[in-house]
Structure formats: C-alpha cells, structure tokens
C-alpha positions as a printed Julia matrix, in Angstrom:
414×3 Matrix{Float64}:
  70.64  138.43   84.93
  69.95  139.46   88.52
  70.33  137.04   91.43
  66.55  137.07   91.88
  66.07  135.85   88.31
  68.28  132.79   88.7
  66.57  129.39   88.55
  65.77  128.04   92.01
  67.57  124.78   92.74
  66.23  122.72   95.65
  68.94  120.41   97.0
  67.39  117.68   99.16
  69.74  115.82  101.5
  68.74  112.92  103.75
  71.46  114.01  106.2
  72.37  117.29  107.84
  75.59  118.15  105.98
  77.42  119.73  108.9
  79.97  119.04  110.21
  81.51  117.55  107.08
  82.69  114.38  108.8
  82.02  111.74  106.13
  82.54  111.41  102.4
  79.03  112.21  101.19
  78.79  115.32  103.35
  82.24  116.49  102.22
  81.37  116.03   98.55
  77.92  117.63   98.66
  78.94  120.47  100.96
  81.93  121.47   98.85
  79.98  121.3    95.6
  77.26  123.55   97.05
  79.85  125.94   98.49
  81.53  126.32   95.11
  78.19  126.63   93.27
  76.77  129.34   95.53
  76.56  132.66   93.74
  76.61  130.96   90.34
  73.9   129.99   87.89
  71.35  128.87   90.5
  69.73  130.18   93.65
  70.34  127.29   96.04
  67.78  126.15   98.61
  69.19  123.41  100.84
  66.62  121.18  102.56
  67.5   118.47  105.08
  66.76  117.18  108.55
  68.59  119.13  111.22
  69.49  118.69  114.88
  68.13  121.05  117.51
  71.48  122.88  117.73
  71.89  123.37  113.97
  72.38  127.13  114.44
  75.94  126.54  115.65
  76.76  125.62  112.06
  75.27  128.86  110.7
  78.48  130.01  109.01
  78.96  126.71  107.14
  75.26  126.61  106.17
  75.39  130.15  104.83
  78.5   129.31  102.78
  76.66  126.42  101.09
  73.27  127.87  100.19
  71.1   130.96   99.81
  68.38  129.51  102.03
  68.21  126.59  104.45
  64.95  124.73  105.13
  64.8   121.87  107.61
  62.74  119.41  109.62
  63.59  117.59  112.87
  66.36  115.02  112.67
  65.11  111.52  113.46
  66.79  109.27  115.99
  68.39  106.25  114.34
  68.78  103.81  117.21
  69.83  100.18  116.88
  66.35   98.92  117.76
  64.76  101.0   114.99
  67.24   99.63  112.47
  66.64   96.09  113.66
  62.88   96.46  113.27
  63.45   97.89  109.79
  64.82   94.54  108.63
  61.19   93.47  108.09
  60.42   96.58  106.02
  60.04   96.14  102.24
  62.54   98.97  101.86
  66.24   98.59  102.68
  67.11   99.57  106.26
  69.17  102.56  105.12
  66.22  103.89  103.1
  63.46  103.14  105.61
  65.3   105.22  108.21
  65.12  108.31  106.02
  61.33  108.43  105.76
  59.85  111.49  107.41
  56.27  112.71  107.14
  57.38  116.15  108.25
  60.2   116.18  105.71
  57.83  115.26  102.89
  55.41  117.99  103.98
  58.2   120.6   103.97
  59.34  119.55  100.51
  55.77  119.49   99.16
  55.28  123.06  100.36
  58.52  124.17   98.71
  57.55  122.57   95.4
  54.11  124.14   95.54
  55.7   127.55   96.04
  57.76  127.12   92.89
  61.07  125.31   92.3
  62.84  125.18   88.94
  65.08  122.15   89.56
  65.22  119.5    92.3
  68.49  117.73   93.13
  68.12  114.71   95.4
  71.28  113.77   97.28
  71.62  109.95   97.47
  68.83  107.63   96.27
  67.72  107.27   99.91
  66.31  110.8    99.85
  63.88  109.85   97.1
  61.55  108.51   99.82
  61.11  112.09  101.0
  60.2   113.66   97.68
  56.67  113.67   96.24
  55.9   113.13   92.57
  58.45  115.0    90.44
  57.03  114.43   86.97
  56.19  118.12   86.59
  59.6   119.34   87.81
  63.06  118.89   86.3
  65.02  116.66   88.65
  68.49  115.21   89.19
  69.49  112.26   91.36
  73.01  112.59   92.8
  74.37  109.09   93.43
  77.56  108.96   95.5
  77.67  105.17   95.13
  75.93  102.3    93.45
  74.05  101.49   96.65
  73.1    97.9    95.81
  76.73   97.11   94.99
  77.85   98.04   98.5
  75.39   95.58  100.01
  76.33   92.89   97.5
  79.98   93.27   98.45
  79.11   93.02  102.13
  77.28   89.78  101.37
  80.29   88.46   99.47
  82.66   88.81  102.46
  80.13   87.93  105.21
  79.38   84.49  106.61
  76.44   82.75  108.29
  73.44   84.82  109.3
  75.09   88.07  108.25
  75.46   86.81  104.69
  71.7    86.22  104.56
  70.99   89.66  106.03
  73.26   91.45  103.54
  71.87   89.41  100.63
  68.3    90.35  101.58
  69.23   94.02  101.92
  70.99   93.94   98.54
  67.89   92.49   96.88
  65.68   95.22   98.4
  68.15   97.93   97.42
  68.33   96.76   93.8
  64.57   97.08   93.51
  64.47  100.46   95.26
  67.48  101.89   93.41
  66.06  100.85   90.04
  62.72  102.56   90.77
  64.35  105.67   92.28
  66.8   106.22   89.41
  63.99  105.92   86.87
  62.08  108.82   88.4
  64.61  111.54   87.51
  65.39  113.66   84.47
  69.08  112.92   84.93
  71.29  110.83   87.21
  74.76  111.93   88.34
  77.47  109.36   89.13
  80.83  110.09   90.76
  82.95  108.12   88.28
  82.87  106.82   84.72
  82.71  103.28   86.11
  79.63  104.06   88.2
  77.89  105.86   85.34
  78.27  102.82   83.08
  77.23  100.42   85.86
  74.09  102.4    86.73
  73.05  102.73   83.1
  73.54   99.01   82.42
  71.96   97.77   85.65
  68.85   99.89   85.53
  68.44  100.71   81.84
  68.94  104.44   82.36
  69.06  106.69   79.33
  70.66  109.72   80.99
  73.56  109.19   83.41
  76.31  111.8    83.63
  79.39  111.84   85.8
  81.45  114.21   87.85
  84.93  113.81   89.31
  85.76  113.56   92.98
  87.46  116.62   94.44
  89.65  117.85   97.25
  90.32  121.26   98.79
  94.01  121.61   97.92
  94.35  124.84   99.92
  92.9   123.28  103.09
  94.83  120.03  102.6
  98.12  121.82  102.0
 101.07  119.79  100.74
 103.58  118.67  103.38
 106.62  117.2   101.7
 107.47  113.77  103.16
 111.18  114.56  102.77
 110.77  117.4   105.27
 109.94  114.95  108.08
 112.29  112.38  109.62
 112.19  108.98  107.9
 110.47  106.12  109.73
 112.68  104.8   112.53
 114.22  101.36  112.06
 111.65   98.78  113.0
 108.89  101.41  113.24
 106.73  103.76  111.24
 103.17  105.11  111.39
 100.27  104.39  109.05
  96.97  106.23  109.22
  93.42  105.38  108.2
  90.7   108.04  108.14
  86.98  107.39  107.9
  83.76  107.3   109.9
  84.09  104.25  112.13
  80.35  103.77  112.45
  80.18  102.76  108.78
  80.23   99.01  108.12
  82.67   99.18  105.2
  85.26  101.04  107.27
  84.85   98.63  110.19
  85.38   95.69  107.85
  88.46   97.37  106.34
  90.1    98.11  109.67
  89.36   94.59  110.89
  90.99   93.24  107.69
  94.03   95.45  108.36
  94.25   94.31  111.97
  93.65   90.6   111.54
  95.06   89.74  108.14
  97.65   92.41  107.33
  99.15   93.67  110.56
 100.78   90.45  111.86
 103.15   90.46  108.87
 103.88   94.19  109.29
 104.55   93.81  113.01
 106.84   90.82  112.44
 109.09   92.95  110.21
 108.7    96.23  112.1
 107.76   95.55  115.73
 107.5    99.26  116.58
 105.14  100.1   113.71
 101.79  101.58  114.65
  98.43  102.34  113.05
  96.26  105.35  113.87
  92.55  104.97  113.08
  90.92  108.4   112.8
  87.14  108.51  112.73
  84.04  108.94  114.82
  82.45  106.24  116.97
  84.72  103.2   116.55
  82.84  100.13  117.83
  83.85   99.08  121.33
  84.17   95.51  120.08
  86.82   96.57  117.54
  88.77   98.63  120.09
  88.62   95.74  122.56
  89.8    93.33  119.87
  92.86   95.48  119.18
  93.64   95.73  122.88
  93.26   91.98  123.41
  95.46   91.21  120.39
  98.15   93.59  121.64
  98.43   95.39  118.31
  99.63   98.98  118.18
  96.36  100.46  116.97
  95.19  103.83  118.29
  91.54  104.8   117.79
  91.05  108.56  118.05
  87.25  108.73  117.78
  85.84  111.97  116.38
  88.37  114.72  115.64
  87.72  118.26  114.47
  90.53  118.09  111.92
  92.09  114.99  110.35
  95.05  116.87  108.87
  97.45  116.69  111.83
  96.95  112.93  112.09
  97.59  112.36  108.4
 100.56  114.74  108.37
 102.07  112.93  111.36
 101.96  109.57  109.56
 104.42  108.1   107.09
 101.71  106.78  104.8
  97.95  106.43  104.45
  96.19  103.09  104.08
  92.79  102.31  102.55
  92.19   98.61  103.25
  88.58   98.57  102.04
  87.02   95.4   100.66
  83.49   96.82  100.5
  82.16  100.0    98.96
  81.13  101.77   95.78
  81.48  105.26   94.41
  84.78  106.98   95.21
  86.7   107.55   98.44
  87.57  111.19   99.17
  90.04  110.06  101.85
  92.44  108.99   99.08
  92.59  112.48   97.57
  92.94  114.11  100.99
  96.0   111.99  101.8
  97.44  112.61   98.32
  96.92  116.38   98.67
  98.64  116.35  102.07
 101.66  114.55  100.66
 101.26  111.14  102.24
 101.7   108.15   99.92
  98.76  105.76   99.75
  98.46  101.99   99.91
  94.99  100.88   98.9
  92.94   97.99   97.7
  91.53   98.54   94.24
  88.08   98.95   95.79
  89.51  101.74   97.94
  90.52  103.87   94.95
  87.88  102.63   92.51
  86.74  105.25   90.01
  89.29  107.9    91.0
  91.32  107.81   87.79
  94.7   107.41   89.46
  97.54  105.17   88.26
  98.95  102.25   90.22
 102.67  102.62   90.81
 102.62  106.31   89.88
 100.13  107.8    92.35
  99.61  104.95   94.85
 100.47  101.31   95.56
  97.7    98.76   95.0
  97.29   95.66   97.13
  94.28   93.39   97.54
  95.55   90.33   99.4
  96.8    90.43  103.0
 100.37   89.58  101.99
 100.44   92.13   99.18
  99.02   94.83  101.44
 101.6    94.13  104.15
 104.4    94.04  101.59
 103.31   97.41  100.15
 103.29   98.99  103.62
 106.74   97.58  104.39
 108.08   98.63  101.01
 106.99  102.24  101.52
 108.24  102.41  105.09
 111.63  101.2   103.93
 112.02  103.25  100.74
 112.33  107.01  101.22
 112.7   107.74   97.5
 109.51  105.83   96.65
 107.51  107.65   99.32
 108.73  111.0    98.04
 108.07  110.15   94.38
 104.51  108.91   94.95
 103.67  111.89   97.15
 104.89  114.46   94.61
 103.13  112.83   91.66
  99.86  112.44   93.57
  99.83  116.05   94.75
 100.49  117.3    91.22
  97.59  115.23   89.89
  94.99  116.51   92.37
  96.12  120.1    91.85
  95.71  119.79   88.09
  92.45  117.84   87.87
  90.55  117.35   91.09
  89.82  120.62   92.86
  86.29  121.26   94.14
  85.74  124.3    91.92
  86.31  122.11   88.85
  83.93  119.46   90.19
  81.26  122.06   91.05
  81.46  123.45   87.52
  80.79  119.95   86.16
  77.83  119.55   88.54
  76.35  122.95   87.66
  76.6   122.21   83.93
  74.75  118.89   84.4
  72.01  120.69   86.32
  71.65  123.23   83.5
  71.41  120.43   80.93
  68.73  118.66   82.99
  66.72  121.88   83.11
  67.02  122.26   79.34
  66.22  118.58   78.67
  63.03  118.77   80.74
  61.94  121.92   78.91
  62.61  120.26   75.54
  60.62  117.17   76.56
  57.72  119.36   77.67
  57.69  121.18   74.31
  57.73  117.87   72.46
  54.86  116.41   74.49
C-alpha cells in the first residue's frame, strides 16, 4: 500500500503539543512520533501560538500535516467568568469558533478516522456520527475535580464540587459520542466504562523514552552526605494538583525530614510556580528551590538522590514516575501518584500516603544505599522491558485500526 493510500487520521488536540512540557503533551507527542510513517497518514490539528514555526522540527516528527488556528488567551479573569458557564471551566476555555470551522473544513474534505485528545477537545468537533472516532482520555476528568473537592475546605470545596458535577455531565456526554474510548490504564478503563455505561473502552500503557532518559546508576554518584540529601519533584507548577502536592510536601512532610536531616533540600522543577508558594517556602525557611521552566529536566533528576511524587489529587497516570525510574532515581510516591502504572510497591518504588509515612520513606532511602540501588535497577529494567513509547504507539495504532473496522461493520449492519 502506498503512503497516499493510507487512511487519514485527524488528531485533534486542545493544546499546542510543543514544547512537550507536561504529561499530556509528552504522551500524545511521543505516540504520534512513533506512529508517523505507519498505518495512518496523520493530520495534527490544534491551536498554535504566533511563533509556532520555531517548533517546525518537532511538528514534522509528529505528523504528516499540521493544521492550526490561533491560540486563545487563558487569563485568570476569563477563567473566573467561566465559573458561571454550564460547562466546566477547563472545557469552556477550549471553545473556539475558528477551531471548529477549521475542523469542519477538514472533515468535509475527507477524513477516515478522528482522534480527539482529551474530552475537552470534544467541544471543538462537529457531529461525528458519520465518521469513525476515538476519544483519547489521559485521565478520568471528573475524578480529578472530585479529589480536589475532597481535600479542599470552605469556598474552594464548593467550587471544586460544582466543577466536578459539571464535568461528570460533560464527560458522560462526550464519551458517548465516540466509536471507541482509550484510557491510559486498566483502572481508568474500568472506571470510565462503569461510570458512563460505555460499551467500548480500550487501554494503552504509559511510556517513556528510555534512550533520552538514559540510566544513571545511583551507585556511581556519591551517597547523600550525613544530615543532607536532595529530593526532586518534576511537574508543571501551574497545575492545581502539583501545587497541592508540593504544598503537602512542604507543610506536612518536610518538617520531619528536616528534623532528621537538617541539610536536606528539595528541588521543584516545573514552569510557573505560584509566587504565593515560593513566598511560603521562603517565609518558612525550608530548603526548597523552585527552578521555573527548564528546557531539560534530566540534569535536575540526575543530580538528586531520589524523586518524590507527593500527589493527593489526580487521575490517569503520571509520566514523571517513569522518567525518574528510567534515569535511575528511586521513587517515593503516594498511591495516587503512581496509580495505574502497574508497578510494585517495595520492588519498583516506595509507597507512602500519610505525612509521617512519606517522611519516613524519604529518610529510609536517603540512609540506605543498597535500597536505593536495588529499587533503581529494578525500576529501570521494568520500563525497558514493558513501557517504551514504540510499544505504547503500537497499542494505540491497533486500537485506531479496530475503531475503523468497528465503524465499518456497524455501517454495514445498519
């Protein structure tokens, strides 16, 4: 079959995927990169900033054709006004008349399969009943908001509860529109099917680029100094779940760590940390360094003794866990932080959900060279064997092919 004869896959993202500086972008971008040149001709459609051409090399690596519309400004005032919208704030912000027009024109010209990246992007796409379609869910979106509500207090609890209610209604309707729904873990696939009565939910694994995140043996670096040691957290610091996690680490966990190891420090790597959080760390006198945006997280992770994932809120799977494991840095995480990844507590990471348990796990790893080395080696072996992006992309491509076949079969039966 010639390249021209391949089915045309339209991949609709509500975000410009470049640079790959957050989990959803990393996952979608790597899947597309590994799928390019395979069974489908890939047309990527998304909003784009005015200077998108500077990412031309990365765009070309991910698709055969890139179609875009102007990226909307997402200011605080706009988000505040969206609280009164019947749609969740995160969905309302993705509406775009120009985006819908671009996608309508593409569909009219002929598309064989539409993949919508995140339920949010469903607000952009016109009626898909005549076209095979796949919804790629990186999370169970309503669950994230429900978990925010569970840990919030006062007015914020009411805000999160309202947003969760709106998201449940939207997510149910959005998922029901598609030929197939993709989840990023077995847990999420079961949860989506049960919550929303979905007949066709398939799953893919989470991946990591094991060549890019090359293994650095912890035994090749000096052990943590007595009374010290460095932990690292990576993640976009303009995302509420990461802010909550770092605040939990700072307020509830770190006092116990600092009491046992006064020279210990935490490095928080991620774009746009809130000034209020940075000021809080400074006022409390804790040894927290906030890097802001960095071009490459690897040196920061490699320079640490261990990686922490103190998340209390979230859904889907966290790519940051696999990146640390690939680099050879042992992980301490809440169970939410590694949910759905298929890794084993005590073999590939240390689990801790309470403040005392989290502090104890950090201190245990900082004080036990053999444990750090054992966890790092086992975790790296696991991601090499099971969780590379080419394996994940093959799963994704096969699901897309099945959705195409299922739609054709349904049409013949109608």
